[in-house]
All heavy atoms as TSV, in Angstrom:
chain	resi	resn	atom	element	x	y	z
A	1	MET	N	N	-27.540	-8.076	24.563
A	1	MET	CA	C	-26.176	-7.509	24.433
A	1	MET	C	C	-25.503	-7.433	25.737
A	1	MET	O	O	-24.294	-7.667	25.760
A	1	MET	CB	C	-26.255	-6.131	23.757
A	1	MET	CG	C	-26.739	-6.188	22.305
A	1	MET	SD	S	-26.741	-4.628	21.464
A	1	MET	CE	C	-25.044	-4.196	21.470
A	2	SER	N	N	-26.167	-7.170	26.778
A	2	SER	CA	C	-25.506	-7.032	28.071
A	2	SER	C	C	-25.061	-8.362	28.587
A	2	SER	O	O	-24.036	-8.425	29.289
A	2	SER	CB	C	-26.467	-6.320	29.076
A	2	SER	OG	O	-27.609	-7.086	29.245
A	3	LYS	N	N	-25.757	-9.385	28.202
A	3	LYS	CA	C	-25.317	-10.747	28.655
A	3	LYS	C	C	-23.917	-11.106	28.225
A	3	LYS	O	O	-23.196	-11.765	28.920
A	3	LYS	CB	C	-26.340	-11.805	28.153
A	3	LYS	CG	C	-26.051	-13.198	28.590
A	3	LYS	CD	C	-27.116	-14.130	28.146
A	3	LYS	CE	C	-26.795	-15.615	28.481
A	3	LYS	NZ	N	-27.759	-16.546	28.087
A	4	TYR	N	N	-23.584	-10.714	26.928
A	4	TYR	CA	C	-22.342	-11.032	26.311
A	4	TYR	C	C	-21.359	-9.888	26.320
A	4	TYR	O	O	-20.274	-9.873	25.660
A	4	TYR	CB	C	-22.489	-11.617	25.005
A	4	TYR	CG	C	-23.245	-12.947	25.047
A	4	TYR	CD1	C	-24.588	-12.969	24.659
A	4	TYR	CD2	C	-22.655	-14.154	25.471
A	4	TYR	CE1	C	-25.315	-14.193	24.721
A	4	TYR	CE2	C	-23.294	-15.309	25.530
A	4	TYR	CZ	C	-24.664	-15.309	25.142
A	4	TYR	OH	O	-25.331	-16.551	25.267
A	5	SER	N	N	-21.737	-8.745	26.842
A	5	SER	CA	C	-20.942	-7.472	26.841
A	5	SER	C	C	-20.608	-7.058	25.398
A	5	SER	O	O	-19.475	-6.644	25.105
A	5	SER	CB	C	-19.644	-7.596	27.661
A	5	SER	OG	O	-19.943	-7.930	28.961
A	6	ALA	N	N	-21.581	-7.295	24.492
A	6	ALA	CA	C	-21.346	-6.943	23.047
A	6	ALA	C	C	-21.402	-5.400	22.889
A	6	ALA	O	O	-22.218	-4.721	23.530
A	6	ALA	CB	C	-22.409	-7.614	22.177
A	7	THR	N	N	-20.513	-4.889	22.066
A	7	THR	CA	C	-20.494	-3.471	21.776
A	7	THR	C	C	-20.511	-3.158	20.273
A	7	THR	O	O	-20.591	-2.045	19.866
A	7	THR	CB	C	-19.248	-2.778	22.386
A	7	THR	OG1	O	-18.089	-3.397	21.764
A	7	THR	CG2	C	-19.231	-2.888	23.854
A	8	LYS	N	N	-20.452	-4.267	19.436
A	8	LYS	CA	C	-20.527	-4.097	17.971
A	8	LYS	C	C	-21.620	-4.873	17.390
A	8	LYS	O	O	-21.888	-6.073	17.791
A	8	LYS	CB	C	-19.180	-4.565	17.375
A	8	LYS	CG	C	-18.006	-3.753	17.841
A	8	LYS	CD	C	-16.689	-4.345	17.215
A	8	LYS	CE	C	-15.500	-3.514	17.694
A	8	LYS	NZ	N	-14.257	-3.984	17.112
A	9	VAL	N	N	-22.228	-4.340	16.342
A	9	VAL	CA	C	-23.360	-5.041	15.675
A	9	VAL	C	C	-23.043	-4.887	14.124
A	9	VAL	O	O	-22.759	-3.804	13.733
A	9	VAL	CB	C	-24.729	-4.381	16.013
A	9	VAL	CG1	C	-25.835	-5.002	15.130
A	9	VAL	CG2	C	-25.002	-4.594	17.409
A	10	THR	N	N	-23.095	-5.964	13.450
A	10	THR	CA	C	-22.965	-6.071	12.045
A	10	THR	C	C	-24.203	-6.614	11.415
A	10	THR	O	O	-24.629	-7.711	11.794
A	10	THR	CB	C	-21.729	-6.875	11.554
A	10	THR	OG1	O	-20.551	-6.299	12.113
A	10	THR	CG2	C	-21.593	-6.839	10.011
A	11	VAL	N	N	-24.867	-5.854	10.538
A	11	VAL	CA	C	-26.071	-6.311	9.843
A	11	VAL	C	C	-25.657	-6.606	8.401
A	11	VAL	O	O	-25.039	-5.791	7.726
A	11	VAL	CB	C	-27.068	-5.217	9.870
A	11	VAL	CG1	C	-28.467	-5.651	9.305
A	11	VAL	CG2	C	-27.405	-4.745	11.327
A	12	VAL	N	N	-26.040	-7.775	7.938
A	12	VAL	CA	C	-25.727	-8.296	6.574
A	12	VAL	C	C	-26.943	-8.746	5.862
A	12	VAL	O	O	-27.843	-9.365	6.453
A	12	VAL	CB	C	-24.623	-9.427	6.662
A	12	VAL	CG1	C	-24.308	-9.896	5.285
A	12	VAL	CG2	C	-23.420	-8.965	7.476
A	13	GLY	N	N	-27.013	-8.500	4.540
A	13	GLY	CA	C	-28.140	-8.948	3.771
A	13	GLY	C	C	-27.833	-9.076	2.277
A	13	GLY	O	O	-26.938	-8.368	1.807
A	14	HIS	N	N	-28.665	-9.862	1.574
A	14	HIS	CA	C	-28.512	-9.988	0.162
A	14	HIS	C	C	-29.906	-9.780	-0.506
A	14	HIS	O	O	-30.914	-10.269	-0.010
A	14	HIS	CB	C	-28.008	-11.414	-0.177
A	14	HIS	CG	C	-28.078	-11.694	-1.635
A	14	HIS	ND1	N	-28.993	-12.341	-2.221
A	14	HIS	CD2	C	-27.202	-11.270	-2.692
A	14	HIS	CE1	C	-28.789	-12.463	-3.588
A	14	HIS	NE2	N	-27.685	-11.806	-3.825
A	15	SER	N	N	-29.896	-9.025	-1.594
A	15	SER	CA	C	-31.127	-8.748	-2.325
A	15	SER	C	C	-32.227	-8.116	-1.416
A	15	SER	O	O	-31.993	-7.050	-0.828
A	15	SER	CB	C	-31.609	-9.967	-3.045
A	15	SER	OG	O	-32.547	-9.673	-4.047
A	16	LEU	N	N	-33.392	-8.734	-1.370
A	16	LEU	CA	C	-34.390	-8.245	-0.417
A	16	LEU	C	C	-33.897	-8.119	0.956
A	16	LEU	O	O	-34.195	-7.155	1.694
A	16	LEU	CB	C	-35.686	-9.001	-0.562
A	16	LEU	CG	C	-36.837	-8.564	0.353
A	16	LEU	CD1	C	-37.230	-7.200	0.051
A	16	LEU	CD2	C	-38.011	-9.532	0.194
A	17	GLY	N	N	-33.163	-9.069	1.380
A	17	GLY	CA	C	-32.511	-9.061	2.673
A	17	GLY	C	C	-31.580	-7.868	2.849
A	17	GLY	O	O	-31.435	-7.334	3.992
A	18	ALA	N	N	-30.940	-7.406	1.836
A	18	ALA	CA	C	-30.115	-6.229	1.866
A	18	ALA	C	C	-30.942	-5.016	2.095
A	18	ALA	O	O	-30.518	-4.083	2.869
A	18	ALA	CB	C	-29.362	-6.101	0.551
A	19	ALA	N	N	-32.128	-4.867	1.487
A	19	ALA	CA	C	-32.979	-3.755	1.731
A	19	ALA	C	C	-33.436	-3.733	3.228
A	19	ALA	O	O	-33.453	-2.666	3.846
A	19	ALA	CB	C	-34.237	-3.848	0.763
A	20	ILE	N	N	-33.758	-4.954	3.793
A	20	ILE	CA	C	-34.159	-5.050	5.163
A	20	ILE	C	C	-33.013	-4.639	6.067
A	20	ILE	O	O	-33.094	-3.977	7.059
A	20	ILE	CB	C	-34.770	-6.439	5.430
A	20	ILE	CG1	C	-36.023	-6.646	4.671
A	20	ILE	CG2	C	-34.958	-6.610	7.008
A	20	ILE	CD1	C	-36.487	-8.047	4.664
A	21	ALA	N	N	-31.792	-5.078	5.624
A	21	ALA	CA	C	-30.549	-4.758	6.466
A	21	ALA	C	C	-30.308	-3.271	6.477
A	21	ALA	O	O	-29.867	-2.744	7.463
A	21	ALA	CB	C	-29.358	-5.569	5.916
A	22	ALA	N	N	-30.540	-2.656	5.335
A	22	ALA	CA	C	-30.340	-1.181	5.246
A	22	ALA	C	C	-31.251	-0.439	6.171
A	22	ALA	O	O	-30.843	0.462	6.864
A	22	ALA	CB	C	-30.492	-0.743	3.750
A	23	ILE	N	N	-32.557	-0.842	6.175
A	23	ILE	CA	C	-33.468	-0.222	7.087
A	23	ILE	C	C	-33.173	-0.492	8.551
A	23	ILE	O	O	-33.211	0.371	9.380
A	23	ILE	CB	C	-34.964	-0.729	6.669
A	23	ILE	CG1	C	-35.227	-0.198	5.296
A	23	ILE	CG2	C	-35.950	-0.192	7.809
A	23	ILE	CD1	C	-36.497	-0.818	4.656
A	24	THR	N	N	-32.773	-1.806	8.783
A	24	THR	CA	C	-32.424	-2.154	10.130
A	24	THR	C	C	-31.218	-1.428	10.613
A	24	THR	O	O	-31.083	-1.027	11.774
A	24	THR	CB	C	-32.215	-3.677	10.219
A	24	THR	OG1	O	-33.355	-4.336	9.814
A	24	THR	CG2	C	-31.850	-4.141	11.667
A	25	GLY	N	N	-30.283	-1.199	9.699
A	25	GLY	CA	C	-29.056	-0.420	10.060
A	25	GLY	C	C	-29.330	1.000	10.445
A	25	GLY	O	O	-28.501	1.597	11.131
A	26	VAL	N	N	-30.458	1.485	10.043
A	26	VAL	CA	C	-30.809	2.851	10.474
A	26	VAL	C	C	-31.643	2.795	11.736
A	26	VAL	O	O	-31.425	3.609	12.577
A	26	VAL	CB	C	-31.685	3.575	9.340
A	26	VAL	CG1	C	-32.383	4.815	9.833
A	26	VAL	CG2	C	-30.786	3.808	8.105
A	27	TYR	N	N	-32.446	1.786	11.878
A	27	TYR	CA	C	-33.371	1.676	13.035
A	27	TYR	C	C	-32.567	1.330	14.306
A	27	TYR	O	O	-32.794	1.931	15.348
A	27	TYR	CB	C	-34.395	0.503	12.712
A	27	TYR	CG	C	-35.307	0.217	13.935
A	27	TYR	CD1	C	-36.396	1.029	14.132
A	27	TYR	CD2	C	-35.017	-0.774	14.803
A	27	TYR	CE1	C	-37.330	0.796	15.159
A	27	TYR	CE2	C	-35.920	-1.060	15.852
A	27	TYR	CZ	C	-37.008	-0.315	16.025
A	27	TYR	OH	O	-37.860	-0.491	17.063
A	28	LEU	N	N	-31.676	0.370	14.272
A	28	LEU	CA	C	-31.039	-0.176	15.509
A	28	LEU	C	C	-30.271	0.942	16.255
A	28	LEU	O	O	-30.332	1.002	17.452
A	28	LEU	CB	C	-30.110	-1.360	15.182
A	28	LEU	CG	C	-30.783	-2.671	14.998
A	28	LEU	CD1	C	-29.793	-3.734	14.665
A	28	LEU	CD2	C	-31.677	-3.098	16.113
A	29	PRO	N	N	-29.396	1.731	15.539
A	29	PRO	CA	C	-28.705	2.798	16.309
A	29	PRO	C	C	-29.576	3.778	17.062
A	29	PRO	O	O	-29.155	4.309	18.063
A	29	PRO	CB	C	-27.821	3.448	15.215
A	29	PRO	CG	C	-27.757	2.492	14.146
A	29	PRO	CD	C	-29.038	1.722	14.171
A	30	LEU	N	N	-30.832	3.863	16.662
A	30	LEU	CA	C	-31.727	4.779	17.314
A	30	LEU	C	C	-32.330	4.196	18.602
A	30	LEU	O	O	-32.894	4.863	19.347
A	30	LEU	CB	C	-32.825	5.208	16.413
A	30	LEU	CG	C	-32.356	5.922	15.052
A	30	LEU	CD1	C	-33.503	6.130	14.165
A	30	LEU	CD2	C	-31.642	7.195	15.383
A	31	HIS	N	N	-32.200	2.811	18.709
A	31	HIS	CA	C	-32.822	2.118	19.779
A	31	HIS	C	C	-31.937	1.295	20.716
A	31	HIS	O	O	-32.360	0.699	21.657
A	31	HIS	CB	C	-33.953	1.240	19.217
A	31	HIS	CG	C	-35.043	2.043	18.604
A	31	HIS	ND1	N	-34.944	2.343	17.291
A	31	HIS	CD2	C	-36.210	2.525	19.117
A	31	HIS	CE1	C	-36.081	3.016	16.998
A	31	HIS	NE2	N	-36.813	3.204	18.052
A	32	LEU	N	N	-30.604	1.267	20.425
A	32	LEU	CA	C	-29.741	0.524	21.287
A	32	LEU	C	C	-28.763	1.562	21.957
A	32	LEU	O	O	-28.658	2.697	21.465
A	32	LEU	CB	C	-28.916	-0.510	20.422
A	32	LEU	CG	C	-29.752	-1.654	20.008
A	32	LEU	CD1	C	-28.935	-2.590	18.987
A	32	LEU	CD2	C	-30.334	-2.469	21.096
A	33	PRO	N	N	-28.004	1.177	22.923
A	33	PRO	CA	C	-27.126	2.036	23.582
A	33	PRO	C	C	-26.120	2.821	22.631
A	33	PRO	O	O	-25.686	2.269	21.674
A	33	PRO	CB	C	-26.306	1.172	24.558
A	33	PRO	CG	C	-27.154	-0.040	24.774
A	33	PRO	CD	C	-27.860	-0.195	23.455
A	34	THR	N	N	-25.846	4.015	22.974
A	34	THR	CA	C	-25.004	4.883	22.180
A	34	THR	C	C	-23.545	4.379	22.105
A	34	THR	O	O	-22.807	4.760	21.160
A	34	THR	CB	C	-25.022	6.371	22.607
A	34	THR	OG1	O	-24.598	6.405	23.968
A	34	THR	CG2	C	-26.395	6.949	22.456
A	35	THR	N	N	-23.170	3.524	23.001
A	35	THR	CA	C	-21.868	2.970	23.058
A	35	THR	C	C	-21.643	1.853	22.044
A	35	THR	O	O	-20.556	1.289	21.796
A	35	THR	CB	C	-21.493	2.448	24.438
A	35	THR	OG1	O	-22.477	1.417	24.801
A	35	THR	CG2	C	-21.470	3.588	25.465
A	36	THR	N	N	-22.775	1.484	21.390
A	36	THR	CA	C	-22.727	0.349	20.402
A	36	THR	C	C	-22.294	0.907	19.043
A	36	THR	O	O	-22.826	1.925	18.593
A	36	THR	CB	C	-24.127	-0.316	20.228
A	36	THR	OG1	O	-24.569	-0.656	21.564
A	36	THR	CG2	C	-24.094	-1.482	19.336
A	37	THR	N	N	-21.386	0.214	18.365
A	37	THR	CA	C	-21.010	0.571	17.002
A	37	THR	C	C	-21.717	-0.359	16.031
A	37	THR	O	O	-21.851	-1.518	16.293
A	37	THR	CB	C	-19.418	0.471	16.797
A	37	THR	OG1	O	-19.068	-0.883	17.095
A	37	THR	CG2	C	-18.793	1.432	17.701
A	38	PHE	N	N	-22.094	0.164	14.856
A	38	PHE	CA	C	-22.864	-0.528	13.880
A	38	PHE	C	C	-22.117	-0.507	12.569
A	38	PHE	O	O	-21.474	0.455	12.208
A	38	PHE	CB	C	-24.222	0.087	13.772
A	38	PHE	CG	C	-25.055	0.064	14.950
A	38	PHE	CD1	C	-25.037	1.014	15.933
A	38	PHE	CD2	C	-25.876	-1.046	15.143
A	38	PHE	CE1	C	-25.763	0.929	17.080
A	38	PHE	CE2	C	-26.663	-1.124	16.309
A	38	PHE	CZ	C	-26.592	-0.117	17.261
A	39	ARG	N	N	-22.326	-1.641	11.788
A	39	ARG	CA	C	-21.757	-1.661	10.474
A	39	ARG	C	C	-22.868	-2.419	9.636
A	39	ARG	O	O	-23.413	-3.403	10.106
A	39	ARG	CB	C	-20.507	-2.489	10.460
A	39	ARG	CG	C	-19.849	-2.560	9.108
A	39	ARG	CD	C	-18.460	-3.177	9.186
A	39	ARG	NE	N	-17.905	-3.139	7.830
A	39	ARG	CZ	C	-16.799	-3.778	7.577
A	39	ARG	NH1	N	-16.225	-4.549	8.521
A	39	ARG	NH2	N	-16.356	-3.761	6.358
A	40	THR	N	N	-23.072	-2.008	8.444
A	40	THR	CA	C	-24.038	-2.614	7.525
A	40	THR	C	C	-23.319	-3.030	6.220
A	40	THR	O	O	-22.597	-2.217	5.674
A	40	THR	CB	C	-25.218	-1.769	7.226
A	40	THR	OG1	O	-25.825	-1.295	8.400
A	40	THR	CG2	C	-26.218	-2.410	6.347
A	41	ILE	N	N	-23.422	-4.305	5.922
A	41	ILE	CA	C	-22.823	-4.864	4.630
A	41	ILE	C	C	-23.887	-5.514	3.801
A	41	ILE	O	O	-24.652	-6.402	4.333
A	41	ILE	CB	C	-21.747	-5.880	4.976
A	41	ILE	CG1	C	-20.634	-5.304	5.879
A	41	ILE	CG2	C	-21.047	-6.438	3.637
A	41	ILE	CD1	C	-19.663	-6.294	6.447
A	42	VAL	N	N	-24.079	-5.050	2.621
A	42	VAL	CA	C	-25.147	-5.543	1.781
A	42	VAL	C	C	-24.595	-5.988	0.408
A	42	VAL	O	O	-23.676	-5.476	-0.107
A	42	VAL	CB	C	-26.248	-4.556	1.589
A	42	VAL	CG1	C	-26.968	-4.194	2.936
A	42	VAL	CG2	C	-25.820	-3.229	0.982
A	43	TYR	N	N	-25.295	-6.945	-0.149
A	43	TYR	CA	C	-24.896	-7.539	-1.520
A	43	TYR	C	C	-26.210	-7.476	-2.388
A	43	TYR	O	O	-27.230	-7.920	-1.973
A	43	TYR	CB	C	-24.531	-8.983	-1.321
A	43	TYR	CG	C	-23.416	-9.245	-0.305
A	43	TYR	CD1	C	-23.695	-9.433	1.039
A	43	TYR	CD2	C	-22.096	-9.318	-0.716
A	43	TYR	CE1	C	-22.668	-9.723	1.909
A	43	TYR	CE2	C	-21.104	-9.587	0.119
A	43	TYR	CZ	C	-21.403	-9.740	1.487
A	43	TYR	OH	O	-20.390	-9.952	2.387
A	44	GLY	N	N	-26.018	-6.847	-3.542
A	44	GLY	CA	C	-27.108	-6.731	-4.497
A	44	GLY	C	C	-28.269	-6.014	-3.953
A	44	GLY	O	O	-29.397	-6.393	-4.079
A	45	LEU	N	N	-28.026	-4.851	-3.351
A	45	LEU	CA	C	-29.041	-4.032	-2.743
A	45	LEU	C	C	-29.893	-3.392	-3.745
A	45	LEU	O	O	-29.450	-2.663	-4.644
A	45	LEU	CB	C	-28.453	-2.974	-1.841
A	45	LEU	CG	C	-29.369	-1.856	-1.238
A	45	LEU	CD1	C	-30.252	-2.478	-0.136
A	45	LEU	CD2	C	-28.474	-0.728	-0.678
A	46	PRO	N	N	-31.312	-3.656	-3.761
A	46	PRO	CA	C	-32.178	-2.833	-4.631
A	46	PRO	C	C	-32.294	-1.452	-4.077
A	46	PRO	O	O	-31.917	-1.147	-2.942
A	46	PRO	CB	C	-33.516	-3.526	-4.495
A	46	PRO	CG	C	-33.441	-4.246	-3.190
A	46	PRO	CD	C	-32.011	-4.590	-2.946
A	47	ARG	N	N	-32.804	-0.466	-4.879
A	47	ARG	CA	C	-32.906	0.918	-4.389
A	47	ARG	C	C	-33.937	0.947	-3.219
A	47	ARG	O	O	-34.999	0.319	-3.361
A	47	ARG	CB	C	-33.380	1.797	-5.529
A	47	ARG	CG	C	-32.348	1.879	-6.620
A	47	ARG	CD	C	-32.551	3.169	-7.438
A	47	ARG	NE	N	-31.660	3.128	-8.573
A	47	ARG	CZ	C	-30.382	3.532	-8.535
A	47	ARG	NH1	N	-29.899	4.053	-7.393
A	47	ARG	NH2	N	-29.642	3.570	-9.635
A	48	THR	N	N	-33.464	1.489	-2.167
A	48	THR	CA	C	-34.266	1.449	-0.900
A	48	THR	C	C	-34.411	2.866	-0.420
A	48	THR	O	O	-33.460	3.639	-0.275
A	48	THR	CB	C	-33.559	0.630	0.160
A	48	THR	OG1	O	-33.265	-0.630	-0.345
A	48	THR	CG2	C	-34.427	0.490	1.360
A	49	GLY	N	N	-35.707	3.306	-0.189
A	49	GLY	CA	C	-35.959	4.644	0.441
A	49	GLY	C	C	-35.928	5.705	-0.589
A	49	GLY	O	O	-35.697	5.486	-1.822
A	50	ASN	N	N	-36.132	6.944	-0.154
A	50	ASN	CA	C	-36.153	8.128	-1.021
A	50	ASN	C	C	-34.816	8.830	-0.842
A	50	ASN	O	O	-33.894	8.388	-0.140
A	50	ASN	CB	C	-37.350	8.998	-0.566
A	50	ASN	CG	C	-37.243	9.527	0.835
A	50	ASN	OD1	O	-36.243	9.383	1.499
A	50	ASN	ND2	N	-38.415	10.033	1.364
A	51	PRO	N	N	-34.625	9.921	-1.544
A	51	PRO	CA	C	-33.359	10.657	-1.418
A	51	PRO	C	C	-32.931	11.104	-0.048
A	51	PRO	O	O	-31.782	11.052	0.332
A	51	PRO	CB	C	-33.454	11.853	-2.432
A	51	PRO	CG	C	-34.498	11.395	-3.401
A	51	PRO	CD	C	-35.458	10.518	-2.600
A	52	ALA	N	N	-33.912	11.511	0.770
A	52	ALA	CA	C	-33.623	11.868	2.124
A	52	ALA	C	C	-33.124	10.678	2.942
A	52	ALA	O	O	-32.199	10.802	3.750
A	52	ALA	CB	C	-34.927	12.452	2.801
A	53	PHE	N	N	-33.658	9.485	2.741
A	53	PHE	CA	C	-33.186	8.289	3.362
A	53	PHE	C	C	-31.765	8.052	2.985
A	53	PHE	O	O	-30.912	7.757	3.758
A	53	PHE	CB	C	-34.088	7.099	3.018
A	53	PHE	CG	C	-33.619	5.768	3.630
A	53	PHE	CD1	C	-33.931	5.450	4.943
A	53	PHE	CD2	C	-32.937	4.883	2.883
A	53	PHE	CE1	C	-33.514	4.277	5.489
A	53	PHE	CE2	C	-32.424	3.651	3.401
A	53	PHE	CZ	C	-32.766	3.411	4.731
A	54	ALA	N	N	-31.482	8.105	1.653
A	54	ALA	CA	C	-30.142	7.865	1.157
A	54	ALA	C	C	-29.075	8.822	1.742
A	54	ALA	O	O	-28.013	8.465	2.141
A	54	ALA	CB	C	-30.113	7.974	-0.384
A	55	ASP	N	N	-29.498	10.089	1.859
A	55	ASP	CA	C	-28.632	11.092	2.436
A	55	ASP	C	C	-28.400	10.770	3.914
A	55	ASP	O	O	-27.254	10.925	4.424
A	55	ASP	CB	C	-29.236	12.513	2.337
A	55	ASP	CG	C	-29.268	13.026	0.867
A	55	ASP	OD1	O	-28.587	12.449	0.022
A	55	ASP	OD2	O	-30.073	13.944	0.614
A	56	TYR	N	N	-29.368	10.341	4.618
A	56	TYR	CA	C	-29.198	9.991	6.055
A	56	TYR	C	C	-28.228	8.805	6.159
A	56	TYR	O	O	-27.346	8.842	7.073
A	56	TYR	CB	C	-30.551	9.619	6.678
A	56	TYR	CG	C	-30.401	9.372	8.167
A	56	TYR	CD1	C	-30.498	10.366	9.067
A	56	TYR	CD2	C	-30.271	8.037	8.607
A	56	TYR	CE1	C	-30.385	10.101	10.433
A	56	TYR	CE2	C	-30.090	7.743	9.948
A	56	TYR	CZ	C	-30.156	8.821	10.885
A	56	TYR	OH	O	-30.021	8.487	12.184
A	57	VAL	N	N	-28.434	7.789	5.369
A	57	VAL	CA	C	-27.562	6.603	5.374
A	57	VAL	C	C	-26.130	7.004	5.076
A	57	VAL	O	O	-25.163	6.621	5.805
A	57	VAL	CB	C	-27.968	5.481	4.454
A	57	VAL	CG1	C	-26.943	4.405	4.230
A	57	VAL	CG2	C	-29.316	4.916	4.943
A	58	ASP	N	N	-25.905	7.822	4.008
A	58	ASP	CA	C	-24.601	8.288	3.732
A	58	ASP	C	C	-23.899	9.021	4.869
A	58	ASP	O	O	-22.664	8.947	5.094
A	58	ASP	CB	C	-24.607	9.196	2.424
A	58	ASP	CG	C	-24.943	8.452	1.239
A	58	ASP	OD1	O	-24.774	7.173	1.206
A	58	ASP	OD2	O	-25.315	9.019	0.199
A	59	ALA	N	N	-24.682	9.834	5.604
A	59	ALA	CA	C	-24.149	10.727	6.637
A	59	ALA	C	C	-23.930	9.979	7.967
A	59	ALA	O	O	-23.017	10.426	8.760
A	59	ALA	CB	C	-25.040	11.925	6.879
A	60	HIS	N	N	-24.699	8.955	8.260
A	60	HIS	CA	C	-24.708	8.354	9.581
A	60	HIS	C	C	-24.326	6.858	9.717
A	60	HIS	O	O	-24.343	6.351	10.844
A	60	HIS	CB	C	-26.107	8.511	10.219
A	60	HIS	CG	C	-26.528	9.921	10.437
A	60	HIS	ND1	N	-27.214	10.660	9.515
A	60	HIS	CD2	C	-26.265	10.767	11.427
A	60	HIS	CE1	C	-27.390	11.901	9.907
A	60	HIS	NE2	N	-26.849	12.019	11.193
A	61	GLN	N	N	-24.049	6.246	8.579
A	61	GLN	CA	C	-23.818	4.781	8.635
A	61	GLN	C	C	-22.488	4.394	8.208
A	61	GLN	O	O	-21.800	5.041	7.310
A	61	GLN	CB	C	-24.850	4.136	7.686
A	61	GLN	CG	C	-26.270	4.193	8.102
A	61	GLN	CD	C	-26.643	3.035	8.977
A	61	GLN	OE1	O	-26.490	1.973	8.578
A	61	GLN	NE2	N	-27.107	3.355	10.173
A	62	ASP	N	N	-21.929	3.276	8.758
A	62	ASP	CA	C	-20.763	2.576	8.191
A	62	ASP	C	C	-21.420	1.512	7.253
A	62	ASP	O	O	-21.840	0.487	7.663
A	62	ASP	CB	C	-19.985	1.995	9.338
A	62	ASP	CG	C	-18.774	1.202	8.862
A	62	ASP	OD1	O	-18.553	1.187	7.568
A	62	ASP	OD2	O	-18.003	0.518	9.650
A	63	PHE	N	N	-21.531	1.927	6.026
A	63	PHE	CA	C	-22.347	1.133	5.037
A	63	PHE	C	C	-21.483	0.654	3.902
A	63	PHE	O	O	-20.829	1.503	3.196
A	63	PHE	CB	C	-23.445	2.086	4.550
A	63	PHE	CG	C	-24.551	1.369	3.843
A	63	PHE	CD1	C	-25.616	0.819	4.540
A	63	PHE	CD2	C	-24.547	1.272	2.413
A	63	PHE	CE1	C	-26.695	0.235	3.910
A	63	PHE	CE2	C	-25.536	0.543	1.795
A	63	PHE	CZ	C	-26.647	0.065	2.530
A	64	THR	N	N	-21.360	-0.649	3.704
A	64	THR	CA	C	-20.658	-1.202	2.573
A	64	THR	C	C	-21.642	-1.857	1.616
A	64	THR	O	O	-22.425	-2.810	2.008
A	64	THR	CB	C	-19.656	-2.187	3.027
A	64	THR	OG1	O	-18.752	-1.615	3.971
A	64	THR	CG2	C	-18.875	-2.751	1.900
A	65	HIS	N	N	-21.687	-1.387	0.297
A	65	HIS	CA	C	-22.560	-2.019	-0.656
A	65	HIS	C	C	-21.657	-2.690	-1.726
A	65	HIS	O	O	-20.922	-2.097	-2.372
A	65	HIS	CB	C	-23.336	-0.916	-1.339
A	65	HIS	CG	C	-24.240	-1.341	-2.376
A	65	HIS	ND1	N	-24.706	-0.531	-3.435
A	65	HIS	CD2	C	-24.803	-2.575	-2.705
A	65	HIS	CE1	C	-25.441	-1.224	-4.219
A	65	HIS	NE2	N	-25.512	-2.452	-3.813
A	66	ILE	N	N	-21.803	-4.045	-1.798
A	66	ILE	CA	C	-21.045	-4.866	-2.775
A	66	ILE	C	C	-21.970	-5.132	-3.884
A	66	ILE	O	O	-23.062	-5.701	-3.670
A	66	ILE	CB	C	-20.508	-6.162	-2.093
A	66	ILE	CG1	C	-19.605	-5.722	-0.935
A	66	ILE	CG2	C	-19.808	-7.049	-3.085
A	66	ILE	CD1	C	-19.225	-6.852	0.015
A	67	ASN	N	N	-21.546	-4.806	-5.087
A	67	ASN	CA	C	-22.324	-5.034	-6.304
A	67	ASN	C	C	-21.453	-5.724	-7.376
A	67	ASN	O	O	-20.306	-5.420	-7.504
A	67	ASN	CB	C	-22.839	-3.748	-6.798
A	67	ASN	CG	C	-24.077	-3.902	-7.676
A	67	ASN	OD1	O	-24.551	-4.956	-7.901
A	67	ASN	ND2	N	-24.483	-2.757	-8.299
A	68	ASN	N	N	-22.059	-6.596	-8.109
A	68	ASN	CA	C	-21.316	-7.297	-9.216
A	68	ASN	C	C	-21.185	-6.352	-10.413
A	68	ASN	O	O	-22.155	-5.873	-10.924
A	68	ASN	CB	C	-22.093	-8.544	-9.638
A	68	ASN	CG	C	-21.442	-9.337	-10.613
A	68	ASN	OD1	O	-20.188	-9.226	-10.810
A	68	ASN	ND2	N	-22.070	-10.259	-11.284
A	69	LYS	N	N	-19.953	-6.123	-10.785
A	69	LYS	CA	C	-19.664	-5.195	-11.849
A	69	LYS	C	C	-19.024	-5.902	-12.980
A	69	LYS	O	O	-18.256	-6.769	-12.911
A	69	LYS	CB	C	-18.871	-3.996	-11.437
A	69	LYS	CG	C	-19.645	-3.065	-10.599
A	69	LYS	CD	C	-18.808	-1.871	-10.205
A	69	LYS	CE	C	-19.604	-0.943	-9.327
A	69	LYS	NZ	N	-19.002	0.351	-9.170
C-alpha cells in the first residue's frame, strides 16, 4: 500500500467468495493502517458467522450486499 500511496481498499466477492470477502472485510481493518478506508461489496452472500459477527459487521463496516430479488 505504501508503494502506491493507497488509502482505500474494496473487497468484492460472489457466493463462497462473498463469505470470504465478508470475513476479510472484518480482518483487514484490524491489521492495516487506521488511515485506510474499507468497503465490502458482495453478491449472493450465504449466511456467514453468528449473530455477534453480524452485529459487528453492521456496526463497523461499509458493507453492500446485492441479492437477486
